[in-house]
N, C-alpha and C positions, 0 to 999 in steps of 0.2 A: 451418825447417831442424831436422832430427832432432838430438837432444841426444846426446852421447857416452854410450855404455852405462854407464859408471860414474856419470855425473851423473844419468841417468835412474834408475839403481838406488838412488842416494842419496835422490832425490826420493821414490820409492816407499816406501822404509824410513821416511823422515820422516813421510810421510802415514799409514802403518800404525802408527807408534808413538803419533802423537796420537790416532788413532782408537780404539787400544786403551785409552789412558788415559781418553779421553772416555766410552767405553761403560762401562768396568769400574772407574773411579776409581784412586786413588793406589796405586802398586805399587812394589815394590823393583826394582832393575836386574836382580836374579837372576830375579825372576818374569817381567819382560819379555823376558829372554833366553829363557826356556822358552816364553812365549806366542807369541812372534814368530819363534822357531827361528832366532835369529841370535847370533853369538858375543858374548861379554862386551865385547870392545873395540868392536864396532860399536855396540852399544847405548850404551856410554859416550860414544863420539863423537857420536852422535846426540843424546843427552840434553844433552850440553855445548853442542852447536850451538843446540838448540832453547830452552835456558836463555838463551843469548846473544841470541837473537832475541825473547825476552820470552814465549814460549809456555809454558814449563815452569818449575817451580821444585822444588827438593829441600827436603823437610821431614822433621822427626823423628818417626817413628811411635811409637805407643803401646807402652810396655814390656809384655811378656807375663808379667813377674813372675819370670822366670828370670835367671840371672846374665848379665852382659853389657850393653852399650849398646843402646838400642832401635834398630831398623832405621831406615835412611834411605830415605824414600819419594820417588818422583818423581810430581809432581802437575801438573795443568794450571793455567794462569793464566786464569781465567774471562773477563776482558776482552780477551785477546789475539785472541780470535776470537768474534764474536758473530753471532747470527741473529735477525732480527725476525720474529716469527710472529703471524698475526692469523686469528682464527676469525669468519668472517661468518655470522650468522643473521639470521632475518627480523626479529627485534626488538632486537637488540643486536650489539655489536662486542666481542671480547675481544682484548687485545694482551699479548705477553709478548717481552721482551728476554732471550734466553738465551744464557749464556756457554759457552765451552769447558768441557767436563766436566758440562754439564747444569744448571748453576746458573741460577736465574732472577734476572736483575738488576734488571729493571723489570716492573711489572705494572699493567695499567689494564683497566677495562671500562666501556662507555657504552651507553646505551640509544639505540635509533634510533626517530626519530619515524615515525609511519606515512606512507608515501609518500616517506620519504628515500631517497636513492641511497646504498647501502653503499659503492660505489667512492669517492664523494667523501668520506665519513666516514672511510675508512681513511686519507686524506691528512692529515685532521686528527689523528687518533688517534695516529699514528707520528710526526707532526711532522718534525723534522730528524734523527730518530734514525739514526746510522750504523751499519751492519752489513755482514759479509761477504755475507750472503744475505738475501732476504726471501720468505716463503712465506705464502700465504693458503689456508685450508681453507674450502671452500664445499659446502653440502649439495646434492648432485645428481650428474648424469652428467658427468665431466670428462675431457677428452681434450686432452693437449699444452697445457694452459693455457686452453682453451676450455670453457665450460660449455654443453653441448649441450642439457641439460634439467634444471631445478630446479623441482620442485613447490613447495617451501618458498618460494623467492624469487621464483618466477613468471618465471624467466628461461628463454628458449629461444635457442640458438645465439649466446651472447654471450661475445666474447673477453675474458674477465675479465683475462688476463695483460697484454695490450695496453692495456686501459683503466686498469689499476692503474699501468702504466708511464707513461701520459700524465698520470695525476693526481698521481703522486709523483716523476717524473723518474728512476726506477730501475727495474731488472729485477726481475721477480716470477716465482716458481713457484707454480703453483695446483694444488692436490689436492683430492679430494672429502673430506668430513668423515669418512666411514666409513674410507677408507684412511688418513687421517692418524692417526686413532684406533687403527687397527691397528698402525701403525708405532710409536706411542707405547707400546702395550701390550707389543709385542715388545721395543722398546728399554728402557724404564723400568718396565714392569709386570712381570708374571710369566709372560708367554707366549713367552719367549725360546727355549724348546725346540721350539716349533712350526715345522716347515718351511713349511707352508702354513696361513697364518692367515686366516680369514674373519671380519670384524666386521660385524655387523648394526647400523644406527643407525636409531633411531626419532626422528624429529622431525616436522615438518608434511609427512609423506611419508617413505617407507622407502627407504633405500638400503643398500648393502654394499659393502665394499672388500676386495680380496684382496691380500696381500702374501706374498712368497716369501723367507724367511729375512730377513724384515724390510724388504725392498726392494719399493717400489710398482712395479707392472707395468703397462705399457700394456694397456688392456683389462681391468684389475682393478677398474675403477670400474663398479658394477652398480646399475642401477634397480630394486632389489627390489620396490618398490611397484607396478611396472608389468608385472610378470609375471602373466599371465592364469591365474587359478585357478578360475574359473567361467565357461566359454565362454558368451556371450550374456547374462551376468549384469548387475549394476548398471553404470550408465554412470559412467566415469571422467572426471575433468577433462581427461585427456590425449586424449580421444575414443574410447578403447577401451571395451569392455565386459568386466566380470568381472575387472578388475585387482585385485591384493591390496589396494592402497590403498583401492579402493572397497568391496570386500567386507567388509573390516575396519572401514570407516568410520574410517580412520586419523586424520583431522583431529579427530574427536571424541575418540578415545582419547588423542591427544597432549595435549589439554587436560584429559581427565578419567580418566586411568588410575588415579589414586589413589582417586578417588570409586567407580570401578567395582570395583577390587580389594577396597575396604573393605566395599561393599555385598555383593559375593559371599561375603566371609568371614563376614558376619553373617547369611548364609542367604538372600539375595535370589535366587530361582530365575532370574529374568530376567537379572540381572547375571551370574550364574554360567553361564548358557547362552551369552550373548554372548561371554564370555572364552574358553570352551570353543571355540566356532566360530572365533573369531579365532585361537586356537592351532592348530587343525586347518588353517586356510587358511594360516598362516605355515609350517607344516611342510610342506604340499605344495609351496609356492613354494620352500622350502629344498631340496626333493627335486631341482627342476631345477638350481639353483645347485650343489649338491653333485655331482650327476652330471657337469656341465659342468666343474668346477673341481678336484674331489677334495681338499678341505681336510682336515687332520688335526685342526683346532681351530676352534670356531665360538664367538664372544663375541656377547652380546646387550646393546647399549648403548642410551643414550637411554631413552625410555619402554618400550622393548622389554624392558629389564631386568626391570621390574615384571610385564609381561605373561608373560615366561618363568617367573619365580619362581612365578606363579600357575597357569600352564598347562604346565609342563614335560611331563607325561604326554601331553596331546593332541598337543603339538608332536613329541614323540619318536615317537609312534604313526604319525601322518601322514608323518613323515619316512621311517620304516621302510617304509611302504607304497609309497614313490615312489623308493627307491634300491635299488641293488644291494647284497647283503649284504657284499661285501669292501670297499665304499666306507664303509659305516657301522661296520663292525667295529672300526675304529681311530679313530673320530671322537669327539672330546670336546666336549660342549656345557656352557657355563658363562657366568657373567657377568664383566664386567671389573673389574680392581682400581683402575684410575685414575678411573673414574667419568667426570664431565663434563670432567676435565682432560685426558682422552686425546687429543682432537682438537689442542689447542692444543700439547701436548707433542710429538706426533707431527708436526705442521707443522714445528716447530723441528728435530726430528731429521731430517726430510727435507731441510732446508736444510743441515744439517751433512754429510750424506751427499754432497750435491752439492759442498760445500766440499772435502771430503777427495778426491773423485773429480778435481777440478779441480787439486789439489796433486800428484797422481800424474804 
């Protein structure tokens, strides 16, 4: 049954207020009034209501040094809403319990033995942790909780969300690692100004994730490593020939990028040539992705960060040869600020986005 309009509006305003404080940190009531475009009495009533429910608290802000009392700030109570986030990799699991406002309340990491099932290991690492949502990031092509293909994990058509639910007894959202990292960089990094943000992740295989204004989109999970850049070229583990993964020998670079860049920097011509060719292949593959998605910013994460820092010129040159001028004229290419933390942070932020949506 539909809620009365006044009740529905109040629910939406409550969710908007919590989301504003979660994303931007403690603020004065006056700042919230301006940001949410609500009147002071509405903000006051919402803040009081949410303080009584344990979601918010009012604290004294720091003095600016001028006359008068310090401003009173409205702030989140972190443990009032929590999200469990897990990053699944081939050799390890990373877990974080994140509270409202983005505070990491618990954190752990464990190695995976060769041949171990990550799904079973997730049930162990989170234990009986209670949270409003649970999100797992997985390297690969993900759609609606199912992993269609993961080079790194060796998964094909695996319903990870259903398996996680069976193992833990609770609902899970599953996002690909690159998309999670993009959400993290937009939410907690310095990419918040990007409307369309494309994140490239280098693991044991290459993936990409596209978010629009910080939100994951269905179809935004991209198997970058299986874009064909050399028709009829090297055979790939996926069965195709000339894939980016195969042409770049991505598995080898995943383990040896530091050695390769060091050797190139010391004048090793073979290492320098290998990196140059890898940068050119990456740029050509990016041309197809940029043409299809039209991002305004691209971040190079995982070991692709080191490759891009070493081969920015070949990457940009090959990209320029394979994209229209108006698509690349406004395109910014750089490395992420959150580093390896991006995927775990982004998984948690995806969970909070779902929580706020359910509250509306």
